[in-house]
VEXNUDO-581296 format. One record per residue (C-alpha): residue number from 1; residue in one letter; x, y, z. Coordinates in Angstrom, 1 decimal. Layout:
# VEXNUDO-581296
+-----+------+--------+--------+--------+
!  nr ! rest !     c1 !     c2 !     c3 !
+-----+------+--------+--------+--------+
! NUM !    A !      X !      Y !      Z !
...
+-----+------+--------+--------+--------+
***
This chain:
# VEXNUDO-581296
+-----+------+--------+--------+--------+
!  nr ! rest !     c1 !     c2 !     c3 !
+-----+------+--------+--------+--------+
!   1 !    X !  -19.5 !   10.1 !   -3.6 !
!   2 !    X !  -16.8 !   11.0 !   -0.7 !
!   3 !    X !  -13.2 !   12.2 !   -1.5 !
!   4 !    X !  -10.8 !   11.7 !   -0.2 !
!   5 !    X !  -10.5 !    8.4 !    1.5 !
!   6 !    X !   -8.7 !    5.3 !    2.1 !
!   7 !    X !  -10.3 !    1.8 !    2.2 !
!   8 !    X !   -8.5 !   -0.8 !    4.2 !
!   9 !    X !   -8.6 !   -4.1 !    2.3 !
!  10 !    X !   -6.7 !   -5.9 !    5.1 !
!  11 !    X !   -4.1 !   -5.0 !    7.7 !
!  12 !    X !   -2.5 !   -8.3 !    8.8 !
!  13 !    X !    1.1 !   -9.0 !    8.5 !
!  14 !    X !    2.6 !  -11.8 !    6.6 !
!  15 !    X !    0.0 !  -14.2 !    7.9 !
!  16 !    X !   -3.4 !  -13.3 !    6.9 !
!  17 !    X !   -6.1 !  -14.1 !    9.6 !
!  18 !    X !   -9.8 !  -14.8 !    9.2 !
!  19 !    X !  -11.6 !  -11.8 !    7.5 !
!  20 !    X !   -8.3 !  -10.0 !    7.4 !
!  21 !    X !   -6.2 !  -10.0 !    4.4 !
!  22 !    X !   -2.5 !   -9.0 !    4.0 !
!  23 !    X !   -2.0 !   -5.4 !    4.3 !
!  24 !    X !   -3.4 !   -3.4 !    1.2 !
!  25 !    X !   -5.5 !   -0.4 !    0.7 !
!  26 !    X !   -7.3 !    1.7 !   -2.1 !
!  27 !    X !   -7.0 !    5.5 !   -2.4 !
!  28 !    X !  -10.5 !    6.8 !   -3.4 !
!  29 !    X !  -11.0 !    3.1 !   -4.8 !
!  30 !    X !   -9.0 !    4.3 !   -7.8 !
!  31 !    X !   -5.4 !    3.6 !   -6.7 !
!  32 !    X !   -4.3 !    0.5 !   -5.0 !
!  33 !    X !   -1.4 !    0.3 !   -2.7 !
!  34 !    X !   -0.2 !   -3.5 !   -2.5 !
!  35 !    X !   -2.3 !   -6.3 !   -3.5 !
!  36 !    X !   -2.2 !   -8.3 !   -0.4 !
!  37 !    X !   -3.1 !  -12.1 !   -1.0 !
!  38 !    X !   -6.5 !  -11.3 !   -2.4 !
!  39 !    X !   -7.3 !   -7.7 !   -3.2 !
!  40 !    X !   -9.5 !   -8.6 !   -6.1 !
!  41 !    X !  -12.2 !  -10.9 !   -4.5 !
!  42 !    X !  -12.1 !   -8.2 !   -1.6 !
!  43 !    X !  -12.9 !   -5.3 !   -3.8 !
!  44 !    X !  -15.5 !   -7.7 !   -5.5 !
!  45 !    X !  -17.2 !   -8.4 !   -2.4 !
!  46 !    X !  -17.3 !   -4.8 !   -1.4 !
!  47 !    X !  -19.3 !   -4.1 !   -4.7 !
!  48 !    X !  -16.1 !   -2.3 !   -6.5 !
!  49 !    X !  -15.0 !   -3.3 !  -10.0 !
!  50 !    X !  -11.5 !   -3.9 !   -9.8 !
!  51 !    X !  -11.1 !   -2.6 !  -13.4 !
!  52 !    X !  -11.8 !    0.9 !  -12.1 !
!  53 !    X !   -8.3 !    0.9 !  -10.6 !
!  54 !    X !   -5.9 !    3.0 !  -12.5 !
!  55 !    X !   -2.8 !    2.4 !  -10.8 !
!  56 !    X !   -1.2 !   -0.5 !   -8.4 !
!  57 !    X !    1.5 !    1.0 !   -6.4 !
!  58 !    X !    3.8 !   -1.5 !   -4.6 !
!  59 !    X !    5.6 !   -0.3 !   -1.6 !
!  60 !    X !    8.0 !   -3.5 !   -2.0 !
!  61 !    X !    7.7 !   -7.1 !   -3.6 !
!  62 !    X !    7.6 !   -9.2 !   -0.7 !
!  63 !    X !    5.0 !  -11.9 !   -1.4 !
!  64 !    X !    2.3 !  -10.9 !    1.2 !
!  65 !    X !    2.4 !   -7.5 !   -0.4 !
!  66 !    X !    2.2 !   -8.5 !   -4.0 !
!  67 !    X !    0.9 !  -12.3 !   -4.2 !
!  68 !    X !   -2.5 !  -10.8 !   -5.1 !
!  69 !    X !   -1.2 !   -9.4 !   -8.4 !
!  70 !    X !   -2.3 !  -12.6 !  -10.7 !
!  71 !    X !   -5.8 !  -12.5 !   -9.5 !
!  72 !    X !   -6.3 !   -8.9 !  -10.8 !
!  73 !    X !   -4.7 !   -9.6 !  -14.0 !
!  74 !    X !   -6.8 !  -12.5 !  -14.3 !
!  75 !    X !   -9.7 !  -10.3 !  -13.8 !
!  76 !    X !   -8.5 !   -7.6 !  -16.1 !
!  77 !    X !   -7.9 !  -10.7 !  -18.9 !
!  78 !    X !  -11.6 !  -11.6 !  -18.3 !
!  79 !    X !  -13.2 !   -8.3 !  -18.3 !
!  80 !    X !  -11.0 !   -5.9 !  -20.5 !
!  81 !    X !   -8.8 !   -8.3 !  -22.5 !
!  82 !    X !   -6.2 !   -5.5 !  -22.2 !
!  83 !    X !   -4.0 !   -4.3 !  -19.6 !
!  84 !    X !   -3.5 !   -0.8 !  -21.4 !
!  85 !    X !   -5.5 !    1.3 !  -19.1 !
!  86 !    X !   -3.4 !    0.0 !  -15.9 !
!  87 !    X !   -0.3 !    1.6 !  -14.4 !
!  88 !    X !    2.0 !   -0.6 !  -12.4 !
!  89 !    X !    4.4 !    1.3 !  -10.0 !
!  90 !    X !    7.1 !   -0.1 !   -7.6 !
!  91 !    X !   10.8 !   -0.5 !   -6.7 !
!  92 !    X !   13.2 !    0.0 !   -9.6 !
!  93 !    X !   14.9 !   -3.3 !   -9.1 !
!  94 !    X !   12.0 !   -5.5 !   -8.5 !
!  95 !    X !    8.8 !   -4.2 !  -10.0 !
!  96 !    X !    9.0 !   -5.4 !  -13.6 !
!  97 !    X !   10.3 !   -8.9 !  -12.8 !
!  98 !    X !    7.4 !   -9.3 !  -10.3 !
!  99 !    X !    4.9 !   -8.2 !  -13.0 !
! 100 !    X !    6.4 !  -10.6 !  -15.6 !
! 101 !    X !    6.2 !  -13.5 !  -13.2 !
! 102 !    X !    2.4 !  -12.6 !  -12.5 !
! 103 !    X !    1.9 !  -12.0 !  -16.1 !
! 104 !    X !    3.1 !  -15.4 !  -17.2 !
! 105 !    X !    1.2 !  -17.2 !  -14.6 !
! 106 !    X !   -2.1 !  -15.7 !  -15.9 !
! 107 !    X !   -1.4 !  -16.1 !  -19.6 !
! 108 !    X !    0.8 !  -19.2 !  -19.9 !
! 109 !    X !   -2.1 !  -21.2 !  -21.2 !
! 110 !    X !   -2.5 !  -18.7 !  -24.2 !
! 111 !    X !   -0.6 !  -19.6 !  -27.5 !
! 112 !    X !   -1.7 !  -16.2 !  -28.7 !
! 113 !    X !   -0.8 !  -13.6 !  -26.1 !
! 114 !    X !    0.2 !  -11.1 !  -28.6 !
! 115 !    X !   -3.2 !  -11.0 !  -30.1 !
! 116 !    X !   -5.4 !  -11.6 !  -26.9 !
! 117 !    X !   -3.6 !   -8.9 !  -25.1 !
! 118 !    X !   -4.5 !   -5.8 !  -26.8 !
! 119 !    X !   -2.1 !   -3.5 !  -24.5 !
! 120 !    X !    0.2 !   -3.9 !  -21.9 !
! 121 !    X !    0.3 !   -1.8 !  -18.7 !
! 122 !    X !    2.4 !    1.1 !  -18.2 !
! 123 !    X !    5.4 !   -0.2 !  -15.5 !
! 124 !    X !    6.8 !    2.5 !  -13.4 !
! 125 !    X !   10.3 !    1.7 !  -12.1 !
! 126 !    X !   11.0 !    4.1 !   -9.1 !
! 127 !    X !   13.7 !    5.1 !   -7.1 !
! 128 !    X !   14.2 !    7.2 !   -4.3 !
! 129 !    X !   13.1 !   11.1 !   -5.0 !
! 130 !    X !   11.2 !    9.9 !   -8.2 !
! 131 !    X !    7.6 !   11.2 !   -8.9 !
! 132 !    X !    4.8 !   10.5 !  -11.3 !
! 133 !    X !    1.3 !   11.5 !  -11.9 !
! 134 !    X !   -2.3 !    9.7 !  -12.0 !
! 135 !    X !   -5.4 !   11.0 !  -13.0 !
! 136 !    X !   -6.1 !   12.5 !   -9.6 !
! 137 !    X !   -2.7 !   12.4 !   -7.8 !
! 138 !    X !    0.8 !   13.9 !   -7.9 !
! 139 !    X !    2.9 !   11.0 !   -6.4 !
! 140 !    X !    6.1 !   11.2 !   -4.7 !
! 141 !    X !    8.5 !    8.6 !   -3.4 !
! 142 !    X !   11.3 !    8.2 !   -1.2 !
! 143 !    X !   13.3 !    5.0 !   -0.2 !
! 144 !    X !   12.2 !    2.8 !    2.7 !
! 145 !    X !   14.5 !    1.0 !    4.9 !
! 146 !    X !   13.4 !   -2.7 !    4.4 !
! 147 !    X !   15.1 !   -6.1 !    3.9 !
! 148 !    X !   14.1 !   -5.7 !    0.1 !
! 149 !    X !   13.9 !   -2.6 !   -1.8 !
! 150 !    X !   11.1 !   -0.4 !   -0.8 !
! 151 !    X !    9.2 !    2.8 !   -1.3 !
! 152 !    X !    7.6 !    5.1 !    1.0 !
! 153 !    X !    4.7 !    6.9 !   -0.7 !
! 154 !    X !    3.1 !   10.6 !   -0.8 !
! 155 !    X !    0.0 !   11.2 !   -2.8 !
! 156 !    X !   -1.2 !   14.7 !   -3.2 !
! 157 !    X !   -4.8 !   15.2 !   -4.8 !
! 158 !    X !   -4.7 !   17.7 !   -7.6 !
! 159 !    X !   -8.0 !   19.3 !   -6.9 !
! 160 !    X !   -8.4 !   19.4 !   -3.1 !
! 161 !    X !   -4.7 !   19.5 !   -2.1 !
! 162 !    X !   -5.3 !   16.4 !    0.4 !
! 163 !    X !   -2.3 !   14.5 !    1.1 !
! 164 !    X !   -2.0 !   10.7 !    2.2 !
! 165 !    X !    1.0 !    8.9 !    3.0 !
! 166 !    X !    1.7 !    5.2 !    3.0 !
! 167 !    X !    5.0 !    3.7 !    4.6 !
! 168 !    X !    4.8 !    0.2 !    3.7 !
! 169 !    X !    7.2 !   -2.2 !    5.7 !
! 170 !    X !   10.2 !   -0.2 !    6.8 !
! 171 !    X !   12.6 !    0.3 !    9.9 !
! 172 !    X !   12.6 !    4.3 !   10.8 !
! 173 !    X !   14.7 !    6.8 !    9.0 !
! 174 !    X !   14.8 !   10.5 !    9.7 !
! 175 !    X !   13.7 !   11.4 !    6.3 !
! 176 !    X !   10.2 !   10.2 !    6.6 !
! 177 !    X !    8.9 !   13.1 !    9.0 !
! 178 !    X !   10.0 !   15.7 !    6.6 !
! 179 !    X !    8.4 !   13.6 !    3.6 !
! 180 !    X !    5.2 !   13.5 !    5.3 !
! 181 !    X !    5.0 !   17.1 !    6.4 !
! 182 !    X !    1.5 !   18.4 !    7.0 !
! 183 !    X !    0.0 !   14.9 !    5.7 !
! 184 !    X !   -3.8 !   14.8 !    6.3 !
! 185 !    X !   -3.4 !   10.9 !    6.8 !
! 186 !    X !   -0.4 !    8.9 !    7.3 !
! 187 !    X !   -0.8 !    4.9 !    7.1 !
! 188 !    X !    2.4 !    3.4 !    8.9 !
! 189 !    X !    3.2 !   -0.3 !    9.5 !
! 190 !    X !    3.6 !   -1.3 !   13.2 !
! 191 !    X !    4.6 !   -4.9 !   13.0 !
! 192 !    X !    6.2 !   -4.9 !   16.2 !
! 193 !    X !    3.1 !   -3.8 !   17.8 !
! 194 !    X !    3.2 !   -1.2 !   20.9 !
! 195 !    X !    7.2 !   -1.8 !   20.7 !
! 196 !    X !   10.1 !   -1.6 !   21.4 !
! 197 !    X !   10.9 !   -2.6 !   18.0 !
! 198 !    X !   14.2 !   -4.3 !   19.3 !
! 199 !    X !   12.0 !   -7.2 !   20.7 !
! 200 !    X !   10.8 !   -7.8 !   17.2 !
! 201 !    X !   12.9 !   -9.6 !   14.7 !
! 202 !    X !   15.4 !   -7.0 !   13.7 !
! 203 !    X !   16.8 !   -8.9 !   10.4 !
! 204 !    X !   13.4 !   -7.8 !    8.4 !
! 205 !    X !   13.6 !   -4.1 !    9.4 !
! 206 !    X !   10.1 !   -3.3 !   10.6 !
! 207 !    X !    8.5 !   -0.5 !   12.8 !
! 208 !    X !    6.6 !   -0.4 !   15.9 !
! 209 !    X !    3.9 !    2.0 !   17.0 !
! 210 !    X !    6.6 !    4.1 !   18.6 !
! 211 !    X !    8.3 !    4.8 !   15.2 !
! 212 !    X !    4.9 !    5.4 !   13.7 !
! 213 !    X !    4.0 !    7.9 !   16.4 !
! 214 !    X !    7.5 !    9.6 !   15.8 !
! 215 !    X !    7.1 !    9.7 !   12.0 !
! 216 !    X !    3.6 !   11.4 !   12.5 !
! 217 !    X !    4.9 !   13.9 !   15.2 !
! 218 !    X !    7.9 !   14.9 !   13.0 !
! 219 !    X !    5.7 !   15.1 !    9.9 !
! 220 !    X !    2.9 !   17.1 !   11.8 !
! 221 !    X !    0.4 !   14.8 !   10.1 !
! 222 !    X !   -3.3 !   15.2 !   11.1 !
! 223 !    X !   -4.5 !   11.3 !   11.2 !
! 224 !    X !   -2.4 !    8.4 !   12.0 !
! 225 !    X !   -3.5 !    4.9 !   10.8 !
! 226 !    X !   -1.5 !    1.8 !   12.1 !
! 227 !    X !   -1.2 !   -1.7 !   10.3 !
! 228 !    X !    0.5 !   -4.8 !    9.4 !
! 229 !    X !    0.3 !   -6.8 !   12.8 !
! 230 !    X !   -1.3 !   -9.4 !   14.7 !
! 231 !    X !   -4.8 !   -8.8 !   15.8 !
! 232 !    X !   -3.8 !   -9.3 !   19.4 !
! 233 !    X !   -1.4 !   -6.2 !   19.0 !
! 234 !    X !   -3.8 !   -3.8 !   17.5 !
! 235 !    X !   -5.3 !   -2.2 !   20.8 !
! 236 !    X !   -1.9 !   -1.9 !   22.5 !
! 237 !    X !   -0.3 !   -0.4 !   19.4 !
! 238 !    X !   -2.9 !    2.2 !   19.2 !
! 239 !    X !   -2.6 !    3.1 !   22.7 !
! 240 !    X !    1.1 !    3.4 !   22.5 !
! 241 !    X !    0.8 !    5.6 !   19.4 !
! 242 !    X !   -1.8 !    7.8 !   20.8 !
! 243 !    X !   -0.1 !    8.5 !   24.1 !
! 244 !    X !    1.8 !   11.4 !   23.1 !
! 245 !    X !    0.1 !   12.6 !   19.9 !
! 246 !    X !   -3.0 !   15.1 !   19.8 !
! 247 !    X !   -4.4 !   13.4 !   16.5 !
! 248 !    X !   -6.7 !   10.7 !   15.7 !
! 249 !    X !   -4.9 !    7.3 !   15.7 !
! 250 !    X !   -6.7 !    4.1 !   14.4 !
! 251 !    X !   -5.9 !    0.6 !   13.3 !
! 252 !    X !   -6.6 !   -0.2 !    9.7 !
! 253 !    X !   -9.4 !   -2.6 !   10.5 !
! 254 !    X !  -10.4 !   -4.8 !    7.7 !
! 255 !    X !  -12.9 !   -2.9 !    5.2 !
! 256 !    X !  -13.1 !    0.2 !    7.2 !
! 257 !    X !  -12.9 !    3.6 !    5.4 !
! 258 !    X !  -11.1 !    6.7 !    6.6 !
! 259 !    X !  -11.9 !    9.9 !    5.1 !
! 260 !    X !   -9.2 !   12.6 !    5.3 !
+-----+------+--------+--------+--------+
***
């Protein structure tokens, strides 16, 4: 089985389109980064058991990145009867409240939650500069720059040393390049397509391919994957990002697997 890889489960922005969920990804099919609208059913359709996940990492708690969590918790309720093997990580200000909303939605019908749920997940409330470990990865985060609290993730494989970074939704910060230093792969949002970002909605604080390109260059990353935009922007965004880079640049096409 290949290791290491990122599986794109979706790369749409906040409006999912045909055969393309909101932006979400797996890392080695063990860690899930955001849940999109339907990460659970997408995994099942790919022959992947969602209960194989050990960790769900949220970049931020906007609905298009976390609305699929109840579906996953329901599947764990059916198949496991316990959430104790699961870790859920996300921004300190919002992750626990969002988990509780999802949990209450899934278990509202049970009068005996305390006995039905044998164990609850570990909730990690993360802030700028925090770190934690999964079975396979050492994980670091820094703050992103978005309309709500958000995190930029760096995963380092404990055995291979390979590094994968995920920007989440964010406006550019000069801390991102150093944080991604020598990463093997970077998944970076490009909501504004080829850019410039000032022509996109500035209130939500997003990036274009130009900002993704800048982070990749400043971090000396080896592979850049763009995500989180309308399908008609994909090709021009990849072209814009690749224009001054000498590394592979791709769009995170749904269900595509990227080895690193």
